[in-house]
Biopython code that builds the backbone (N, CA, C, O; Angstrom):
import numpy as np
from Bio.PDB.StructureBuilder import StructureBuilder

atoms = [
    (1, "MET", "N", (-1.157, -7.748, 29.953)),
    (1, "MET", "CA", (-0.385, -7.318, 31.094)),
    (1, "MET", "C", (1.113, -7.472, 30.815)),
    (1, "MET", "O", (1.914, -6.588, 31.118)),
    (2, "ASN", "N", (1.466, -8.614, 30.233)),
    (2, "ASN", "CA", (2.861, -8.875, 29.911)),
    (2, "ASN", "C", (3.418, -7.811, 28.968)),
    (2, "ASN", "O", (4.511, -7.289, 29.187)),
    (3, "ARG", "N", (2.667, -7.496, 27.928)),
    (3, "ARG", "CA", (3.121, -6.525, 26.935)),
    (3, "ARG", "C", (3.255, -5.140, 27.543)),
    (3, "ARG", "O", (4.231, -4.439, 27.278)),
    (4, "LEU", "N", (2.297, -4.741, 28.345)),
    (4, "LEU", "CA", (2.299, -3.399, 28.893)),
    (4, "LEU", "C", (3.320, -3.197, 30.006)),
    (4, "LEU", "O", (3.972, -2.154, 30.071)),
    (5, "VAL", "N", (3.463, -4.188, 30.880)),
    (5, "VAL", "CA", (4.298, -4.012, 32.062)),
    (5, "VAL", "C", (5.731, -4.500, 31.834)),
    (5, "VAL", "O", (6.689, -3.777, 32.107)),
    (6, "ARG", "N", (5.869, -5.709, 31.343)),
    (6, "ARG", "CA", (7.214, -6.294, 31.252)),
    (6, "ARG", "C", (7.950, -5.877, 29.988)),
    (6, "ARG", "O", (9.107, -5.461, 30.050)),
    (7, "ILE", "N", (7.287, -5.985, 28.844)),
    (7, "ILE", "CA", (7.955, -5.686, 27.576)),
    (7, "ILE", "C", (7.945, -4.187, 27.305)),
    (7, "ILE", "O", (8.971, -3.612, 26.943)),
    (8, "GLY", "N", (6.794, -3.554, 27.479)),
    (8, "GLY", "CA", (6.695, -2.108, 27.308)),
    (8, "GLY", "C", (6.696, -1.633, 25.866)),
    (8, "GLY", "O", (7.155, -0.528, 25.578)),
    (9, "VAL", "N", (6.190, -2.453, 24.961)),
    (9, "VAL", "CA", (6.112, -2.058, 23.554)),
    (9, "VAL", "C", (4.678, -2.191, 23.070)),
    (9, "VAL", "O", (3.898, -2.942, 23.654)),
    (10, "PRO", "N", (4.315, -1.469, 22.006)),
    (10, "PRO", "CA", (2.968, -1.615, 21.458)),
    (10, "PRO", "C", (2.741, -3.025, 20.906)),
    (10, "PRO", "O", (3.686, -3.747, 20.592)),
    (11, "ALA", "N", (1.481, -3.391, 20.799)),
    (11, "ALA", "CA", (1.124, -4.716, 20.296)),
    (11, "ALA", "C", (1.616, -4.925, 18.873)),
    (11, "ALA", "O", (2.003, -6.035, 18.507)),
    (12, "THR", "N", (1.604, -3.871, 18.071)),
    (12, "THR", "CA", (2.052, -4.016, 16.687)),
    (12, "THR", "C", (3.513, -4.403, 16.605)),
    (12, "THR", "O", (3.904, -5.173, 15.728)),
    (13, "VAL", "N", (4.324, -3.877, 17.513)),
    (13, "VAL", "CA", (5.746, -4.228, 17.527)),
    (13, "VAL", "C", (5.936, -5.651, 18.023)),
    (13, "VAL", "O", (6.722, -6.410, 17.456)),
    (14, "GLU", "N", (5.224, -6.012, 19.070)),
    (14, "GLU", "CA", (5.348, -7.357, 19.633)),
    (14, "GLU", "C", (4.928, -8.422, 18.624)),
    (14, "GLU", "O", (5.626, -9.423, 18.462)),
    (15, "HIS", "N", (3.812, -8.226, 17.949)),
    (15, "HIS", "CA", (3.308, -9.231, 17.019)),
    (15, "HIS", "C", (4.061, -9.230, 15.703)),
    (15, "HIS", "O", (4.103, -10.255, 15.023)),
    (16, "ALA", "N", (4.649, -8.125, 15.333)),
    (16, "ALA", "CA", (5.431, -8.080, 14.103)),
    (16, "ALA", "C", (6.711, -8.888, 14.249)),
    (16, "ALA", "O", (7.230, -9.415, 13.265)),
    (17, "SER", "N", (7.221, -8.987, 15.465)),
    (17, "SER", "CA", (8.459, -9.724, 15.662)),
    (17, "SER", "C", (8.231, -11.222, 15.765)),
    (17, "SER", "O", (9.190, -11.992, 15.703)),
    (18, "GLN", "N", (6.980, -11.655, 15.922)),
    (18, "GLN", "CA", (6.677, -13.072, 16.023)),
    (18, "GLN", "C", (6.306, -13.620, 14.658)),
    (18, "GLN", "O", (5.863, -12.871, 13.787)),
    (19, "GLY", "N", (6.478, -14.893, 14.467)),
    (19, "GLY", "CA", (6.106, -15.536, 13.206)),
    (19, "GLY", "C", (7.202, -15.407, 12.172)),
    (19, "GLY", "O", (8.168, -14.666, 12.355)),
    (20, "GLY", "N", (7.039, -16.137, 11.087)),
    (20, "GLY", "CA", (8.076, -16.157, 10.066)),
    (20, "GLY", "C", (7.864, -15.172, 8.944)),
    (20, "GLY", "O", (8.728, -15.035, 8.077)),
    (21, "GLY", "N", (6.725, -14.474, 8.935)),
    (21, "GLY", "CA", (6.436, -13.567, 7.829)),
    (21, "GLY", "C", (7.121, -12.234, 7.974)),
    (21, "GLY", "O", (7.762, -11.943, 8.984)),
    (22, "ASN", "N", (6.973, -11.440, 6.955)),
    (22, "ASN", "CA", (7.538, -10.102, 6.952)),
    (22, "ASN", "C", (6.711, -9.217, 7.873)),
    (22, "ASN", "O", (5.509, -9.060, 7.660)),
    (23, "GLY", "N", (7.328, -8.643, 8.883)),
    (23, "GLY", "CA", (6.618, -7.813, 9.847)),
    (23, "GLY", "C", (6.124, -6.506, 9.265)),
    (23, "GLY", "O", (5.257, -5.857, 9.850)),
    (24, "ASN", "N", (6.660, -6.108, 8.123)),
    (24, "ASN", "CA", (6.272, -4.843, 7.504)),
    (24, "ASN", "C", (5.077, -4.974, 6.577)),
    (24, "ASN", "O", (4.557, -3.964, 6.101)),
    (25, "ASP", "N", (4.629, -6.193, 6.309)),
    (25, "ASP", "CA", (3.534, -6.375, 5.361)),
    (25, "ASP", "C", (2.279, -5.625, 5.777)),
    (25, "ASP", "O", (1.612, -5.028, 4.932)),
    (26, "SER", "N", (1.944, -5.643, 7.053)),
    (26, "SER", "CA", (0.742, -4.929, 7.493)),
    (26, "SER", "C", (0.903, -3.432, 7.276)),
    (26, "SER", "O", (-0.059, -2.744, 6.936)),
    (27, "ARG", "N", (2.102, -2.934, 7.469)),
    (27, "ARG", "CA", (2.371, -1.514, 7.215)),
    (27, "ARG", "C", (2.210, -1.199, 5.723)),
    (27, "ARG", "O", (1.620, -0.181, 5.359)),
    (28, "TYR", "N", (2.732, -2.068, 4.875)),
    (28, "TYR", "CA", (2.644, -1.844, 3.432)),
    (28, "TYR", "C", (1.213, -1.960, 2.929)),
    (28, "TYR", "O", (0.818, -1.234, 2.016)),
    (29, "VAL", "N", (0.438, -2.856, 3.509)),
    (29, "VAL", "CA", (-0.970, -2.978, 3.131)),
    (29, "VAL", "C", (-1.716, -1.707, 3.515)),
    (29, "VAL", "O", (-2.508, -1.192, 2.726)),
    (30, "ALA", "N", (-1.472, -1.198, 4.713)),
    (30, "ALA", "CA", (-2.114, 0.046, 5.150)),
    (30, "ALA", "C", (-1.706, 1.210, 4.263)),
    (30, "ALA", "O", (-2.535, 2.055, 3.924)),
    (31, "GLU", "N", (-0.444, 1.262, 3.889)),
    (31, "GLU", "CA", (0.050, 2.315, 2.998)),
    (31, "GLU", "C", (-0.624, 2.217, 1.625)),
    (31, "GLU", "O", (-1.005, 3.229, 1.039)),
    (32, "THR", "N", (-0.764, 0.999, 1.127)),
    (32, "THR", "CA", (-1.410, 0.779, -0.174)),
    (32, "THR", "C", (-2.865, 1.217, -0.135)),
    (32, "THR", "O", (-3.344, 1.875, -1.059)),
    (33, "VAL", "N", (-3.563, 0.857, 0.921)),
    (33, "VAL", "CA", (-4.968, 1.252, 1.066)),
    (33, "VAL", "C", (-5.082, 2.766, 1.130)),
    (33, "VAL", "O", (-5.993, 3.348, 0.540)),
    (34, "SER", "N", (-4.173, 3.400, 1.836)),
    (34, "SER", "CA", (-4.173, 4.857, 1.937)),
    (34, "SER", "C", (-4.009, 5.505, 0.560)),
    (34, "SER", "O", (-4.718, 6.453, 0.221)),
    (35, "HIS", "N", (-3.070, 4.986, -0.223)),
    (35, "HIS", "CA", (-2.854, 5.529, -1.570)),
    (35, "HIS", "C", (-4.057, 5.277, -2.483)),
    (35, "HIS", "O", (-4.406, 6.125, -3.304)),
    (36, "LEU", "N", (-4.683, 4.119, -2.337)),
    (36, "LEU", "CA", (-5.857, 3.799, -3.140)),
    (36, "LEU", "C", (-7.018, 4.736, -2.807)),
    (36, "LEU", "O", (-7.706, 5.224, -3.703)),
    (37, "ILE", "N", (-7.230, 4.983, -1.524)),
    (37, "ILE", "CA", (-8.306, 5.893, -1.118)),
    (37, "ILE", "C", (-8.038, 7.303, -1.624)),
    (37, "ILE", "O", (-8.958, 7.982, -2.079)),
    (38, "THR", "N", (-6.796, 7.747, -1.550)),
    (38, "THR", "CA", (-6.436, 9.072, -2.060)),
    (38, "THR", "C", (-6.706, 9.167, -3.557)),
    (38, "THR", "O", (-7.236, 10.170, -4.035)),
    (39, "LEU", "N", (-6.346, 8.133, -4.286)),
    (39, "LEU", "CA", (-6.584, 8.103, -5.730)),
    (39, "LEU", "C", (-8.077, 8.114, -6.045)),
    (39, "LEU", "O", (-8.520, 8.826, -6.946)),
    (40, "MET", "N", (-8.847, 7.327, -5.305)),
    (40, "MET", "CA", (-10.297, 7.293, -5.527)),
    (40, "MET", "C", (-10.932, 8.644, -5.200)),
    (40, "MET", "O", (-11.830, 9.092, -5.913)),
    (41, "ASP", "N", (-10.479, 9.294, -4.135)),
    (41, "ASP", "CA", (-10.995, 10.620, -3.781)),
    (41, "ASP", "C", (-10.684, 11.633, -4.871)),
    (41, "ASP", "O", (-11.517, 12.482, -5.190)),
    (42, "ALA", "N", (-9.488, 11.548, -5.442)),
    (42, "ALA", "CA", (-9.116, 12.458, -6.525)),
    (42, "ALA", "C", (-10.023, 12.255, -7.735)),
    (42, "ALA", "O", (-10.425, 13.225, -8.377)),
    (43, "LEU", "N", (-10.343, 11.018, -8.044)),
    (43, "LEU", "CA", (-11.242, 10.743, -9.164)),
    (43, "LEU", "C", (-12.652, 11.259, -8.880)),
    (43, "LEU", "O", (-13.317, 11.775, -9.778)),
    (44, "LYS", "N", (-13.107, 11.122, -7.636)),
    (44, "LYS", "CA", (-14.431, 11.630, -7.270)),
    (44, "LYS", "C", (-14.495, 13.155, -7.350)),
    (44, "LYS", "O", (-15.564, 13.725, -7.572)),
    (45, "LEU", "N", (-13.354, 13.809, -7.171)),
    (45, "LEU", "CA", (-13.285, 15.265, -7.278)),
    (45, "LEU", "C", (-13.049, 15.720, -8.717)),
    (45, "LEU", "O", (-12.748, 16.885, -8.974)),
    (46, "ASN", "N", (-13.192, 14.775, -9.651)),
    (46, "ASN", "CA", (-13.038, 15.032, -11.092)),
    (46, "ASN", "C", (-11.643, 15.519, -11.466)),
    (46, "ASN", "O", (-11.481, 16.300, -12.404)),
    (47, "MET", "N", (-10.661, 15.065, -10.746)),
    (47, "MET", "CA", (-9.278, 15.343, -11.115)),
    (47, "MET", "C", (-8.908, 14.332, -12.196)),
    (47, "MET", "O", (-8.753, 13.143, -11.918)),
    (48, "ALA", "N", (-8.769, 14.805, -13.409)),
    (48, "ALA", "CA", (-8.525, 13.885, -14.506)),
    (48, "ALA", "C", (-7.265, 14.225, -15.299)),
    (48, "ALA", "O", (-6.930, 13.522, -16.253)),
    (49, "ALA", "N", (-6.573, 15.275, -14.926)),
    (49, "ALA", "CA", (-5.356, 15.655, -15.647)),
    (49, "ALA", "C", (-4.236, 14.664, -15.314)),
    (49, "ALA", "O", (-4.114, 14.187, -14.185)),
    (50, "VAL", "N", (-3.439, 14.377, -16.317)),
    (50, "VAL", "CA", (-2.361, 13.409, -16.144)),
    (50, "VAL", "C", (-1.386, 13.878, -15.073)),
    (50, "VAL", "O", (-0.932, 13.069, -14.264)),
    (51, "ASP", "N", (-1.055, 15.165, -15.048)),
    (51, "ASP", "CA", (-0.094, 15.650, -14.063)),
    (51, "ASP", "C", (-0.649, 15.598, -12.639)),
    (51, "ASP", "O", (0.124, 15.662, -11.683)),
    (52, "GLN", "N", (-1.955, 15.487, -12.477)),
    (52, "GLN", "CA", (-2.553, 15.328, -11.161)),
    (52, "GLN", "C", (-2.629, 13.856, -10.753)),
    (52, "GLN", "O", (-2.406, 13.519, -9.590)),
    (53, "MET", "N", (-2.939, 12.995, -11.697)),
    (53, "MET", "CA", (-3.170, 11.586, -11.394)),
    (53, "MET", "C", (-1.891, 10.738, -11.400)),
    (53, "MET", "O", (-1.791, 9.759, -10.659)),
    (54, "HIS", "N", (-0.931, 11.109, -12.223)),
    (54, "HIS", "CA", (0.279, 10.303, -12.365)),
    (54, "HIS", "C", (1.020, 10.116, -11.042)),
    (54, "HIS", "O", (1.391, 8.984, -10.733)),
    (55, "PRO", "N", (1.258, 11.157, -10.244)),
    (55, "PRO", "CA", (1.951, 10.932, -8.966)),
    (55, "PRO", "C", (1.162, 10.045, -8.002)),
    (55, "PRO", "O", (1.747, 9.238, -7.279)),
    (56, "LEU", "N", (-0.148, 10.190, -7.991)),
    (56, "LEU", "CA", (-0.977, 9.363, -7.110)),
    (56, "LEU", "C", (-0.915, 7.898, -7.522)),
    (56, "LEU", "O", (-0.823, 7.004, -6.680)),
    (57, "LEU", "N", (-0.965, 7.669, -8.817)),
    (57, "LEU", "CA", (-0.898, 6.306, -9.336)),
    (57, "LEU", "C", (0.492, 5.709, -9.130)),
    (57, "LEU", "O", (0.630, 4.515, -8.865)),
    (58, "SER", "N", (1.504, 6.538, -9.251)),
    (58, "SER", "CA", (2.873, 6.082, -9.010)),
    (58, "SER", "C", (3.057, 5.651, -7.556)),
    (58, "SER", "O", (3.665, 4.615, -7.287)),
    (59, "ASP", "N", (2.537, 6.438, -6.628)),
    (59, "ASP", "CA", (2.613, 6.080, -5.206)),
    (59, "ASP", "C", (1.905, 4.758, -4.938)),
    (59, "ASP", "O", (2.407, 3.921, -4.188)),
    (60, "LEU", "N", (0.744, 4.573, -5.549)),
    (60, "LEU", "CA", (-0.006, 3.330, -5.381)),
    (60, "LEU", "C", (0.773, 2.143, -5.941)),
    (60, "LEU", "O", (0.833, 1.085, -5.314)),
    (61, "LEU", "N", (1.357, 2.316, -7.097)),
    (61, "LEU", "CA", (2.113, 1.234, -7.731)),
    (61, "LEU", "C", (3.321, 0.833, -6.887)),
    (61, "LEU", "O", (3.609, -0.355, -6.742)),
    (62, "VAL", "N", (4.016, 1.802, -6.340)),
    (62, "VAL", "CA", (5.184, 1.511, -5.505)),
    (62, "VAL", "C", (4.762, 0.786, -4.227)),
    (62, "VAL", "O", (5.385, -0.198, -3.827)),
    (63, "SER", "N", (3.707, 1.277, -3.598)),
    (63, "SER", "CA", (3.301, 0.665, -2.328)),
    (63, "SER", "C", (2.720, -0.731, -2.515)),
    (63, "SER", "O", (2.933, -1.598, -1.668)),
    (64, "ILE", "N", (1.991, -0.968, -3.605)),
    (64, "ILE", "CA", (1.445, -2.309, -3.839)),
    (64, "ILE", "C", (2.575, -3.287, -4.172)),
    (64, "ILE", "O", (2.458, -4.486, -3.917)),
    (65, "GLY", "N", (3.650, -2.781, -4.734)),
    (65, "GLY", "CA", (4.800, -3.631, -5.030)),
    (65, "GLY", "C", (5.557, -4.071, -3.787)),
    (65, "GLY", "O", (6.264, -5.078, -3.817)),
    (66, "LYS", "N", (5.415, -3.323, -2.690)),
    (66, "LYS", "CA", (6.101, -3.655, -1.442)),
    (66, "LYS", "C", (5.427, -4.780, -0.666)),
    (66, "LYS", "O", (6.046, -5.383, 0.211)),
    (67, "VAL", "N", (4.168, -5.069, -0.977)),
    (67, "VAL", "CA", (3.443, -6.124, -0.249)),
    (67, "VAL", "C", (3.944, -7.469, -0.760)),
    (67, "VAL", "O", (3.666, -7.860, -1.894)),
    (68, "SER", "N", (4.686, -8.171, 0.093)),
    (68, "SER", "CA", (5.352, -9.405, -0.353)),
    (68, "SER", "C", (4.383, -10.564, -0.561)),
    (68, "SER", "O", (4.709, -11.511, -1.277)),
    (69, "GLY", "N", (3.213, -10.510, 0.041)),
    (69, "GLY", "CA", (2.275, -11.611, -0.060)),
    (69, "GLY", "C", (1.508, -11.670, -1.374)),
    (69, "GLY", "O", (0.788, -12.636, -1.627)),
    (70, "LEU", "N", (1.654, -10.647, -2.212)),
    (70, "LEU", "CA", (0.924, -10.616, -3.485)),
    (70, "LEU", "C", (1.799, -11.149, -4.614)),
    (70, "LEU", "O", (2.939, -10.712, -4.771)),
    (71, "PRO", "N", (1.281, -12.080, -5.394)),
    (71, "PRO", "CA", (2.058, -12.569, -6.539)),
    (71, "PRO", "C", (2.148, -11.502, -7.624)),
    (71, "PRO", "O", (1.352, -10.563, -7.647)),
    (72, "ASN", "N", (3.109, -11.649, -8.512)),
    (72, "ASN", "CA", (3.302, -10.664, -9.586)),
    (72, "ASN", "C", (2.128, -10.607, -10.548)),
    (72, "ASN", "O", (1.892, -9.574, -11.175)),
    (73, "ASP", "N", (1.378, -11.717, -10.677)),
    (73, "ASP", "CA", (0.246, -11.733, -11.595)),
    (73, "ASP", "C", (-1.070, -11.383, -10.900)),
    (73, "ASP", "O", (-2.141, -11.616, -11.461)),
    (74, "PHE", "N", (-1.007, -10.829, -9.695)),
    (74, "PHE", "CA", (-2.199, -10.397, -8.971)),
    (74, "PHE", "C", (-2.931, -9.347, -9.800)),
    (74, "PHE", "O", (-2.321, -8.392, -10.281)),
    (75, "GLU", "N", (-4.236, -9.526, -9.963)),
    (75, "GLU", "CA", (-5.024, -8.668, -10.853)),
    (75, "GLU", "C", (-4.904, -7.185, -10.502)),
    (75, "GLU", "O", (-4.843, -6.343, -11.398)),
    (76, "GLY", "N", (-4.869, -6.859, -9.222)),
    (76, "GLY", "CA", (-4.740, -5.462, -8.806)),
    (76, "GLY", "C", (-3.425, -4.853, -9.249)),
    (76, "GLY", "O", (-3.391, -3.714, -9.717)),
    (77, "LYS", "N", (-2.341, -5.604, -9.104)),
    (77, "LYS", "CA", (-1.031, -5.128, -9.541)),
    (77, "LYS", "C", (-1.009, -4.909, -11.043)),
    (77, "LYS", "O", (-0.498, -3.902, -11.533)),
    (78, "VAL", "N", (-1.573, -5.868, -11.765)),
    (78, "VAL", "CA", (-1.574, -5.797, -13.228)),
    (78, "VAL", "C", (-2.365, -4.580, -13.706)),
    (78, "VAL", "O", (-1.905, -3.856, -14.589)),
    (79, "LYS", "N", (-3.546, -4.346, -13.135)),
    (79, "LYS", "CA", (-4.389, -3.219, -13.532)),
    (79, "LYS", "C", (-3.719, -1.881, -13.232)),
    (79, "LYS", "O", (-3.714, -0.981, -14.072)),
    (80, "VAL", "N", (-3.158, -1.754, -12.040)),
    (80, "VAL", "CA", (-2.500, -0.495, -11.674)),
    (80, "VAL", "C", (-1.327, -0.236, -12.616)),
    (80, "VAL", "O", (-1.112, 0.898, -13.044)),
    (81, "LYS", "N", (-0.577, -1.274, -12.936)),
    (81, "LYS", "CA", (0.549, -1.120, -13.879)),
    (81, "LYS", "C", (0.053, -0.705, -15.260)),
    (81, "LYS", "O", (0.678, 0.131, -15.911)),
    (82, "GLU", "N", (-1.068, -1.279, -15.719)),
    (82, "GLU", "CA", (-1.639, -0.897, -17.013)),
    (82, "GLU", "C", (-2.058, 0.567, -17.013)),
    (82, "GLU", "O", (-1.803, 1.289, -17.977)),
    (83, "TRP", "N", (-2.708, 1.009, -15.922)),
    (83, "TRP", "CA", (-3.129, 2.405, -15.820)),
    (83, "TRP", "C", (-1.909, 3.332, -15.811)),
    (83, "TRP", "O", (-1.894, 4.375, -16.466)),
    (84, "TYR", "N", (-0.896, 2.927, -15.057)),
    (84, "TYR", "CA", (0.336, 3.727, -14.973)),
    (84, "TYR", "C", (0.988, 3.858, -16.345)),
    (84, "TYR", "O", (1.398, 4.948, -16.746)),
    (85, "ASP", "N", (1.082, 2.731, -17.063)),
    (85, "ASP", "CA", (1.674, 2.755, -18.406)),
    (85, "ASP", "C", (0.872, 3.614, -19.360)),
    (85, "ASP", "O", (1.444, 4.336, -20.176)),
    (86, "ALA", "N", (-0.446, 3.546, -19.269)),
    (86, "ALA", "CA", (-1.302, 4.353, -20.143)),
    (86, "ALA", "C", (-1.113, 5.845, -19.860)),
    (86, "ALA", "O", (-1.044, 6.649, -20.790)),
    (87, "LEU", "N", (-1.032, 6.210, -18.592)),
    (87, "LEU", "CA", (-0.834, 7.620, -18.254)),
    (87, "LEU", "C", (0.585, 8.097, -18.606)),
    (87, "LEU", "O", (0.789, 9.275, -18.903)),
    (88, "SER", "N", (1.535, 7.204, -18.573)),
    (88, "SER", "CA", (2.916, 7.584, -18.897)),
    (88, "SER", "C", (3.078, 7.932, -20.367)),
    (88, "SER", "O", (3.989, 8.665, -20.750)),
    (89, "GLN", "N", (2.179, 7.396, -21.186)),
    (89, "GLN", "CA", (2.248, 7.684, -22.619)),
    (89, "GLN", "C", (1.546, 8.986, -22.900)),
    (89, "GLN", "O", (1.486, 9.419, -24.050)),
]
sb = StructureBuilder()
sb.init_structure("model")
sb.init_model(0)
sb.init_chain("A")
sb.init_seg("    ")
for serial, (resi, resn, name, xyz) in enumerate(atoms, 1):
    if name == "N":
        sb.init_residue(resn, " ", resi, " ")
    sb.init_atom(name, np.array(xyz, "f"), 0.0, 1.0, " ", f" {name:<3s}", serial, name[0])
structure = sb.get_structure()
Protein backbone atom coordinates (compact mmCIF):
# COMPACT_ATOMS: atom_id res chain seq x y z
CA MET A 1 0.00 0.00 0.00
CA ASN A 2 2.81 2.36 0.92
CA ARG A 3 4.63 1.78 -2.36
CA LEU A 4 1.55 2.13 -4.53
CA VAL A 5 -0.16 5.07 -2.84
CA ARG A 6 2.46 7.18 -1.10
CA ILE A 7 5.67 6.58 -3.04
CA GLY A 8 4.16 5.74 -6.43
CA VAL A 9 7.11 3.82 -7.84
CA PRO A 10 7.52 0.20 -8.94
CA ALA A 11 8.88 -2.30 -6.44
CA THR A 12 12.08 -2.69 -8.45
CA VAL A 13 12.87 0.99 -8.04
CA GLU A 14 12.01 1.03 -4.35
CA HIS A 15 14.10 -2.04 -3.51
CA ALA A 16 17.01 -1.03 -5.71
CA SER A 17 17.43 2.14 -3.69
CA GLN A 18 17.60 0.23 -0.40
CA GLY A 19 20.65 -1.63 0.86
CA GLY A 20 24.30 -1.06 0.23
CA GLY A 21 24.67 -3.08 -2.96
CA ASN A 22 24.63 -1.98 -6.53
CA GLY A 23 21.01 -1.48 -7.56
CA ASN A 24 21.83 -2.31 -11.18
CA ASP A 25 23.13 -5.81 -10.47
CA SER A 26 19.72 -7.42 -10.95
CA ARG A 27 19.40 -5.61 -14.27
CA TYR A 28 22.85 -6.80 -15.37
CA VAL A 29 22.10 -10.37 -14.33
CA ALA A 30 18.87 -10.32 -16.36
CA GLU A 31 20.76 -8.85 -19.32
CA THR A 32 23.43 -11.55 -19.03
CA VAL A 33 20.82 -14.31 -18.91
CA SER A 34 19.13 -12.83 -21.96
CA HIS A 35 22.40 -12.83 -23.91
CA LEU A 36 23.17 -16.38 -22.80
CA ILE A 37 19.77 -17.64 -23.94
CA THR A 38 20.19 -15.88 -27.29
CA LEU A 39 23.60 -17.50 -27.74
CA MET A 40 22.26 -20.94 -26.81
CA ASP A 41 19.34 -20.54 -29.24
CA ALA A 42 21.77 -19.60 -32.01
CA LEU A 43 23.79 -22.74 -31.33
CA LYS A 44 20.63 -24.87 -31.37
CA LEU A 45 19.81 -23.38 -34.78
CA ASN A 46 23.24 -24.59 -35.98
CA MET A 47 24.61 -21.10 -36.38
CA ALA A 48 28.30 -21.84 -36.29
CA ALA A 49 29.89 -19.13 -38.44
CA VAL A 50 32.26 -16.83 -36.62
CA ASP A 51 30.58 -13.70 -38.00
CA GLN A 52 27.26 -14.93 -36.56
CA MET A 53 28.53 -16.03 -33.16
CA HIS A 54 31.15 -13.37 -32.42
CA PRO A 55 28.68 -10.49 -31.79
CA LEU A 56 26.51 -12.69 -29.57
CA LEU A 57 29.51 -13.81 -27.55
CA SER A 58 30.77 -10.24 -27.33
CA ASP A 59 27.43 -9.07 -25.91
CA LEU A 60 27.52 -11.88 -23.35
CA LEU A 61 31.08 -11.05 -22.33
CA VAL A 62 30.28 -7.36 -21.85
CA SER A 63 27.14 -8.02 -19.84
CA ILE A 64 28.74 -10.65 -17.58
CA GLY A 65 31.52 -8.16 -16.89
CA LYS A 66 28.98 -5.64 -15.58
CA VAL A 67 27.79 -7.94 -12.77
CA SER A 68 29.77 -6.61 -9.81
CA GLY A 69 29.10 -9.60 -7.57
CA LEU A 70 31.14 -12.00 -9.72
CA PRO A 71 34.87 -12.32 -9.06
CA ASN A 72 37.29 -12.07 -11.99
CA ASP A 73 38.19 -15.76 -11.66
CA PHE A 74 34.53 -16.88 -11.86
CA GLU A 75 34.43 -19.97 -14.09
CA GLY A 76 31.68 -18.57 -16.32
CA LYS A 77 33.63 -15.38 -17.00
CA VAL A 78 36.79 -17.33 -17.72
CA LYS A 79 35.06 -19.72 -20.16
CA VAL A 80 33.26 -16.97 -22.05
CA LYS A 81 36.54 -15.05 -22.37
CA GLU A 82 38.28 -18.20 -23.67
CA TRP A 83 35.53 -18.73 -26.26
CA TYR A 84 35.69 -15.07 -27.27
CA ASP A 85 39.48 -15.23 -27.67
CA ALA A 86 39.25 -18.42 -29.71
CA LEU A 87 36.68 -16.90 -32.06
CA SER A 88 38.69 -13.68 -32.37
CA GLN A 89 41.57 -15.67 -33.82
